[in-house]
C-alpha positions as CSV (number, residue, x, y, z in Angstrom):
1,M,-107.4,59.8,253.6
2,T,-105.6,60.7,250.5
3,K,-102.4,58.8,249.8
4,T,-99.3,60.7,248.8
5,L,-96.0,59.0,248.2
6,T,-95.4,55.4,249.3
7,T,-92.4,53.0,248.9
8,H,-91.4,49.4,249.8
9,I,-88.3,47.6,249.8
10,L,-87.8,44.1,248.8
11,D,-84.5,42.3,249.6
12,L,-84.0,39.9,246.7
13,S,-81.0,38.3,248.4
14,C,-83.0,36.7,251.2
15,G,-86.5,36.8,249.5
16,R,-88.1,39.1,252.1
17,P,-89.1,42.8,252.8
18,A,-86.4,45.0,254.1
19,A,-87.6,46.3,257.5
20,N,-86.3,49.5,259.4
21,V,-84.6,50.9,256.5
22,P,-84.5,54.9,257.2
23,I,-85.6,56.9,254.2
24,R,-85.6,60.7,253.6
25,V,-87.8,62.5,251.2
26,E,-86.7,65.7,249.4
27,N,-88.5,68.1,247.0
28,F,-86.6,70.4,244.6
29,L,-87.9,73.8,245.3
30,N,-86.7,77.2,244.2
31,G,-83.5,75.6,242.8
32,E,-82.4,73.5,245.9
33,W,-83.3,70.4,247.6
34,T,-85.6,70.7,250.6
35,S,-86.2,68.0,253.2
36,I,-90.0,67.3,253.3
37,S,-90.4,65.1,256.3
38,T,-88.4,63.7,259.1
39,T,-86.7,60.4,258.4
40,A,-89.1,57.4,258.1
41,N,-88.5,53.9,258.5
42,T,-89.9,51.0,256.5
43,N,-92.1,48.8,258.7
44,N,-91.9,45.0,259.0
45,D,-93.4,44.5,255.7
46,G,-90.6,46.8,254.2
47,R,-93.2,49.5,253.5
48,A,-93.3,53.3,254.3
49,L,-96.6,55.0,253.8
50,D,-97.7,58.6,253.1
51,L,-94.2,60.0,253.2
52,V,-95.3,63.5,252.4
53,P,-97.9,65.4,254.3
54,T,-100.9,66.0,251.9
55,D,-100.6,69.8,252.2
56,Q,-96.9,69.6,250.8
57,W,-97.6,66.9,248.1
58,Q,-97.4,68.8,244.8
59,P,-96.2,68.1,241.1
60,G,-92.6,68.5,240.7
61,R,-89.1,67.0,241.2
62,W,-88.6,64.6,244.2
63,R,-86.2,62.1,245.5
64,L,-86.2,59.3,248.0
65,I,-82.9,58.6,249.9
66,F,-82.5,55.1,251.3
67,D,-79.9,54.6,254.0
68,I,-79.0,51.0,252.9
69,A,-75.8,50.9,255.1
70,S,-77.9,50.7,258.2
71,Y,-79.8,47.7,257.0
72,M,-77.1,46.1,254.8
73,P,-73.7,47.1,256.1
74,D,-71.8,44.8,253.9
75,G,-73.7,45.9,250.7
76,F,-72.0,47.6,247.8
77,F,-74.5,50.7,247.9
78,P,-74.4,52.6,251.2
79,C,-77.1,55.0,250.1
80,I,-79.6,54.8,247.2
81,T,-81.2,57.9,245.8
82,I,-84.2,57.7,243.5
83,E,-85.1,60.8,241.8
84,F,-88.4,61.3,239.8
85,Y,-90.9,63.8,238.6
86,T,-94.7,63.9,239.5
87,K,-97.1,65.5,237.2
88,D,-100.1,65.7,239.6
89,T,-101.1,65.0,243.2
90,T,-102.3,61.5,242.7
91,H,-100.7,58.6,244.7
92,Y,-97.3,57.6,243.6
93,H,-95.5,54.4,244.7
94,V,-91.8,53.9,244.0
95,P,-90.6,50.5,245.1
96,L,-87.0,49.4,245.4
97,L,-85.8,45.9,244.7
98,L,-82.5,45.4,246.4
99,N,-79.7,43.0,246.7
100,K,-76.1,43.1,248.0
101,F,-74.5,44.2,244.7
102,G,-77.4,45.8,242.8
103,Y,-81.0,47.4,242.8
104,S,-83.7,48.4,240.5
105,T,-86.8,50.5,240.8
106,Y,-90.1,51.4,239.0
107,R,-93.2,53.4,239.2
108,G,-95.6,51.0,240.9
109,S,-99.3,51.4,241.7
């Protein structure tokens, strides 16, 4: 099976994966954001796999929208949006490193 878009969340404040975080995926098509899949949740290892069906995975502008408030209600960021470009249809992995007052991300492998 071809991998499309994956992510994982590590909660740096407690040193473990962030489980059960809802994530939405959107693609910028024809000048507007279009929801690609139903909301997925991270698993017990903080991972969400194959977030985009292979027939919809294409080069372009994408964003992951993490519902952080459902996981960390007392955190500073209730929602985190990571927007990025893909240049091809290879596998992209976009991790989120999270704590109560900050976050960072990068293109993973």
